[in-house]
C-alpha positions as CSV (number, residue, x, y, z in Angstrom):
1,X,57.8,91.6,76.7
2,X,59.0,88.1,77.6
3,X,57.0,85.0,76.5
4,X,55.8,84.4,80.1
5,X,54.2,87.8,80.4
6,X,52.8,87.8,76.9
7,X,50.9,84.7,77.9
8,X,49.3,86.6,80.8
9,X,48.3,89.4,78.4
10,X,46.7,86.9,76.1
11,X,44.6,85.6,79.0
12,X,43.2,89.1,79.5
13,X,42.0,89.6,76.0
14,X,39.6,92.4,76.9
15,X,42.5,94.7,77.7
16,X,45.4,93.3,75.7
17,X,46.2,92.4,72.1
18,X,49.5,90.4,71.8
19,X,51.4,89.8,68.6
20,X,54.8,88.1,68.1
21,X,57.4,90.3,66.4
22,X,58.8,87.3,64.5
23,X,55.9,84.9,64.1
24,X,52.8,87.1,63.4
25,X,52.0,89.1,60.3
26,X,52.2,92.9,60.7
27,X,50.5,95.5,58.5
28,X,52.3,98.7,57.8
29,X,49.7,100.7,59.8
30,X,50.3,98.4,62.9
31,X,54.1,98.8,62.5
32,X,53.8,102.6,62.2
33,X,51.5,102.7,65.3
34,X,54.0,100.7,67.4
35,X,56.9,103.0,66.2
36,X,54.9,106.1,67.0
37,X,53.8,105.0,70.5
38,X,56.4,102.5,71.8
39,X,57.2,101.5,75.4
40,X,58.3,104.9,76.6
41,X,55.0,106.6,75.6
42,X,53.0,103.8,77.0
43,X,54.8,104.0,80.3
44,X,54.4,107.7,80.5
45,X,50.6,107.1,80.3
46,X,50.0,103.9,82.2
47,X,52.8,104.3,84.8
48,X,52.4,108.0,85.3
49,X,52.1,107.9,89.1
50,X,53.3,104.6,90.4
51,X,53.9,105.0,94.2
52,X,57.5,104.6,95.2
53,X,56.7,101.6,97.5
54,X,54.6,99.7,94.9
55,X,56.2,96.4,94.0
56,X,57.0,96.3,90.3
57,X,57.3,92.6,89.4
58,X,59.8,91.0,87.0
59,X,59.5,87.8,84.9
60,X,60.9,85.9,87.9
61,X,57.9,86.8,90.2
62,X,54.8,84.6,90.7
63,X,51.9,84.8,88.3
64,X,49.7,86.6,90.7
65,X,52.0,89.6,91.0
66,X,52.6,89.9,87.3
67,X,48.9,89.5,86.4
68,X,47.7,92.1,89.0
69,X,50.4,94.5,87.8
70,X,49.0,94.2,84.2
71,X,45.5,94.6,85.4
72,X,46.4,97.6,87.6
73,X,48.0,99.4,84.7
74,X,45.6,98.7,81.8
75,X,42.3,97.5,83.3
76,X,41.9,99.5,86.5
77,X,44.3,102.4,85.4
78,X,45.4,102.7,89.0
79,X,48.6,104.7,88.1
80,X,46.7,107.5,86.4
81,X,44.6,108.5,89.4
82,X,45.8,108.7,93.0
83,X,42.3,107.9,94.3
84,X,42.4,104.5,92.7
85,X,45.4,103.6,94.9
86,X,43.6,104.0,98.2
87,X,43.4,100.2,99.0
88,X,47.1,100.1,99.5
89,X,48.4,103.6,99.9
90,X,48.6,103.9,103.7
91,X,49.3,107.6,103.4
92,X,46.0,108.2,101.7
93,X,43.9,106.0,103.9
94,X,42.2,107.4,107.0
95,X,45.0,107.4,109.6
96,X,46.9,104.9,107.5
97,X,44.5,102.1,108.4
98,X,43.5,98.9,106.6
99,X,41.2,96.2,107.9
100,X,39.9,92.9,106.4
101,X,39.6,89.2,106.7
102,X,42.2,86.7,105.4
103,X,42.6,83.0,105.6
104,X,45.4,82.1,108.0
105,X,47.0,78.7,108.4
106,X,46.8,77.3,112.0
107,X,50.2,76.9,113.7
108,X,49.4,73.4,115.0
109,X,46.7,71.8,112.9
110,X,47.5,73.3,109.5
111,X,43.9,74.4,108.8
112,X,43.2,77.7,107.2
113,X,40.6,79.7,109.2
114,X,39.2,83.2,108.6
115,X,40.9,85.9,110.7
116,X,40.5,89.6,111.0
117,X,43.7,91.6,110.2
118,X,44.3,95.2,110.9
119,X,47.3,97.2,109.6
120,X,47.8,100.5,111.4
121,X,50.5,102.9,110.2
122,X,49.9,105.1,113.3
123,X,50.6,102.3,115.7
124,X,53.3,100.8,113.5
125,X,51.7,97.3,113.7
126,X,50.0,94.5,111.8
127,X,47.7,92.5,114.1
128,X,45.2,89.7,113.8
129,X,42.3,88.4,115.9
130,X,41.3,84.8,116.4
131,X,37.6,85.8,116.6
132,X,35.8,88.3,114.5
133,X,34.4,90.1,117.6
134,X,37.5,89.8,119.7
135,X,38.7,93.0,121.4
136,X,42.3,91.9,122.0
137,X,44.5,90.7,119.1
138,X,46.0,87.2,119.1
139,X,49.3,88.6,117.9
140,X,50.8,92.0,117.2
141,X,53.5,92.2,114.5
142,X,55.7,95.3,114.7
143,X,56.0,96.8,111.2
144,X,59.7,97.5,111.7
145,X,60.4,93.7,111.7
146,X,57.7,92.5,109.2
147,X,58.6,91.0,105.9
148,X,56.1,89.6,103.3
149,X,56.8,87.4,100.3
150,X,54.5,85.5,98.0
151,X,55.0,81.7,98.3
152,X,52.1,80.0,96.4
153,X,54.0,76.8,95.7
154,X,55.2,76.3,99.2
155,X,51.9,77.2,100.9
156,X,49.9,75.3,98.3
157,X,47.4,78.0,97.4
158,X,47.6,80.4,94.4
159,X,47.6,83.6,96.4
160,X,49.6,82.4,99.3
161,X,51.6,85.1,101.2
162,X,54.3,84.3,103.9
163,X,54.7,87.0,106.5
164,X,57.6,86.8,108.9
165,X,58.3,89.0,112.0
166,X,60.6,88.9,115.0
167,X,59.3,87.7,118.3
168,X,61.8,87.8,121.1
169,X,64.4,88.2,118.3
170,X,63.4,84.8,116.8
171,X,61.7,84.5,113.4
172,X,58.0,83.7,113.4
173,X,56.1,82.7,110.2
174,X,52.5,83.1,109.4
175,X,50.9,81.9,106.1
176,X,47.8,83.7,104.7
177,X,45.8,84.0,101.5
178,X,42.7,85.5,99.9
179,X,40.7,84.1,97.0
180,X,40.6,87.5,95.5
181,X,44.0,88.1,93.9
182,X,43.7,91.9,93.8
183,X,42.9,91.9,97.5
184,X,46.0,89.9,98.3
185,X,48.3,92.1,96.3
186,X,46.7,95.2,97.8
187,X,47.5,93.8,101.3
188,X,51.1,93.2,100.2
189,X,51.5,96.7,98.9
190,X,49.8,98.2,101.9
191,X,52.4,96.5,104.1
192,X,55.2,97.9,101.9
193,X,53.6,101.4,102.2
194,X,53.5,101.2,106.0
195,X,57.1,100.1,106.1
196,X,58.1,102.8,103.7
197,X,56.6,105.5,105.9
198,X,58.1,103.9,109.0
199,X,61.6,103.9,107.4
200,X,61.3,107.5,106.3
201,X,60.9,108.5,109.9
202,X,63.4,106.0,111.3
203,X,66.1,106.8,108.8
204,X,65.6,110.5,107.7
205,X,69.1,110.7,106.1
206,X,68.6,107.6,103.9
207,X,68.0,108.0,100.1
208,X,64.8,106.7,98.5
209,X,66.7,103.9,96.8
210,X,68.1,102.8,100.2
211,X,64.6,102.7,101.8
212,X,63.0,100.8,98.9
213,X,65.6,98.0,99.3
214,X,64.4,97.5,102.8
215,X,60.6,97.3,102.2
216,X,60.2,93.6,101.6
217,X,62.6,90.9,100.4
218,X,62.5,87.6,98.7
219,X,64.6,84.8,100.3
220,X,68.0,84.3,98.8
221,X,67.5,80.5,98.7
222,X,65.3,77.8,100.2
223,X,65.3,74.0,100.0
224,X,66.1,70.8,101.8
225,X,69.6,69.9,103.2
226,X,70.7,67.4,105.8
227,X,72.4,68.7,108.9
228,X,74.1,67.3,112.0
229,X,74.5,68.7,115.5
230,X,77.2,70.8,117.2
231,X,79.2,67.7,118.2
232,X,79.3,66.4,114.6
233,X,78.7,62.9,116.0
234,X,74.9,62.9,115.7
235,X,73.2,61.4,112.6
236,X,72.3,63.8,109.8
237,X,68.6,64.9,109.7
238,X,66.7,66.3,106.7
239,X,65.6,69.9,107.3
240,X,64.1,72.7,105.3
241,X,66.5,75.6,105.1
242,X,65.7,79.3,104.4
243,X,68.4,81.9,103.7
244,X,66.8,85.2,104.7
245,X,69.5,87.8,104.2
246,X,72.1,87.0,107.0
247,X,69.7,84.6,108.8
248,X,70.0,81.0,107.9
249,X,67.0,79.2,109.4
250,X,66.1,75.5,109.4
251,X,62.7,73.9,109.9
252,X,61.4,70.4,110.2
253,X,58.7,71.3,107.8
254,X,58.6,74.3,105.3
255,X,55.3,75.6,106.9
256,X,56.5,75.5,110.5
257,X,55.7,78.6,112.5
258,X,59.1,78.7,114.2
259,X,62.6,77.6,113.1
260,X,64.3,74.7,114.9
261,X,67.4,76.9,114.7
262,X,68.9,80.0,113.3
263,X,72.5,80.8,112.3
264,X,73.9,84.2,111.6
265,X,76.0,84.4,108.5
266,X,78.5,87.3,108.7
267,X,81.2,88.5,106.3
268,X,84.5,87.2,105.2
269,X,86.3,90.0,107.0
270,X,84.7,88.7,110.3
271,X,85.9,85.1,109.8
272,X,82.9,83.6,108.1
273,X,83.4,81.3,105.1
274,X,81.8,78.4,103.3
275,X,83.7,75.3,101.9
276,X,82.6,72.4,99.7
277,X,82.7,69.0,101.3
278,X,82.8,67.8,104.9
279,X,85.7,67.3,107.3
280,X,87.4,63.9,107.3
281,X,85.9,61.0,109.4
282,X,82.4,62.5,109.4
283,X,79.7,59.8,109.3
284,X,75.9,59.5,109.3
285,X,75.0,61.5,106.2
286,X,72.8,60.1,103.4
287,X,73.4,62.8,100.8
288,X,76.9,62.9,99.3
289,X,77.5,66.6,98.5
290,X,78.6,68.3,101.7
291,X,78.9,71.9,102.7
292,X,80.9,73.3,105.7
293,X,79.8,76.7,107.0
294,X,82.6,78.2,109.1
295,X,81.7,80.8,111.7
296,X,84.0,82.3,114.4
297,X,82.4,80.0,117.0
298,X,81.8,76.7,115.3
299,X,81.4,74.8,112.0
300,X,78.0,73.9,110.7
301,X,77.9,70.7,108.5
302,X,75.2,70.2,105.9
303,X,74.8,67.8,102.9
304,X,72.9,68.3,99.7
305,X,71.1,65.7,97.6
306,X,72.7,66.8,94.3
307,X,75.9,68.5,93.2
308,X,73.8,71.2,91.6
309,X,72.1,71.9,94.9
310,X,75.5,72.1,96.6
311,X,76.8,74.6,94.1
312,X,73.6,76.8,94.4
313,X,73.8,76.8,98.2
314,X,77.5,77.7,98.2
315,X,76.8,80.5,95.7
316,X,74.0,81.8,98.0
317,X,76.3,81.7,101.1
318,X,79.1,83.4,99.2
319,X,76.7,86.2,98.1
320,X,76.2,87.1,101.8
321,X,79.7,86.4,103.0
322,X,81.3,88.5,100.4
323,X,79.2,91.5,101.4
324,X,80.6,93.7,104.2
325,X,78.5,93.9,107.3
326,X,76.5,97.0,108.1
327,X,76.8,98.6,111.6
328,X,73.3,97.4,112.7
329,X,74.2,93.8,111.7
330,X,76.9,93.7,114.4
331,X,74.2,94.0,117.0
332,X,72.4,91.1,115.4
333,X,75.5,89.0,115.4
334,X,76.2,89.8,119.1
335,X,72.7,88.6,120.0
336,X,73.2,85.3,118.2
337,X,76.4,84.7,120.1
338,X,74.7,85.2,123.4
339,X,71.4,83.6,122.4
340,X,70.2,81.1,125.0
């Protein structure tokens, strides 16, 4: 395992014993044991029945996801018995239903308050209530547009989860957390389970691998850039940008509920491109490393603080632009062109 994950194992001494292949002494019996067991045998036992929708973290994921994956396998042995998966397996819950209380960040005041959340696979929604005894939900999030991604650094809490959904075809953000790490990861995988079962019905001809790619997604890139307006004569303003698949969104603050604007990024075949630098005679920027995003309708001008940021953003844009558009993405592009 990598050094990062080995550190997590060392912190859970009651279920793990970690030794370095190069730095620690090995007895002949220990070496024989490792040779006879090995990773394949361990996986066959501890990952015997991992649900298809369950998120398997990598070394790039946050500590919470990696730690709970380790605990789920070796401490709770969740993947050796289906009954132990009930907290997140919507298909095994009564009517695919999950209910609980999570701390949600207020849209206007930024305070975290306890809110009741309900995930209903039958209704195809995730909803939350402002009062514990309220009959009507404050918001209803349709599971077909929901995405969830852990953002502890951005949100400022260890178990912070960012949920996005479409409201009137614009992206809405909510930020939640729970002190109990297992509870938070269970909610995350319950959302993935509900989306998996929705997609199975919505796309009956799709392969399992195609469905799994659509469950949840991490953002391609996030960070600050400066931008100017459509006339290119306004001063550049610092904004937080999020690249979510083909949606480029910008916010005044990273934790804003709504984006100040959204830009559809299509494919090269459809006249989208990205160029380093800014057009001649452009003024008003403070950061020196410009980017010009070319769409069929207009050019979007941005500036990065460092050359490294500029290269990273250009690479992120090119990843999307070089990918051919799917049929359903043309409908999204058409909406953006006629968006009020």
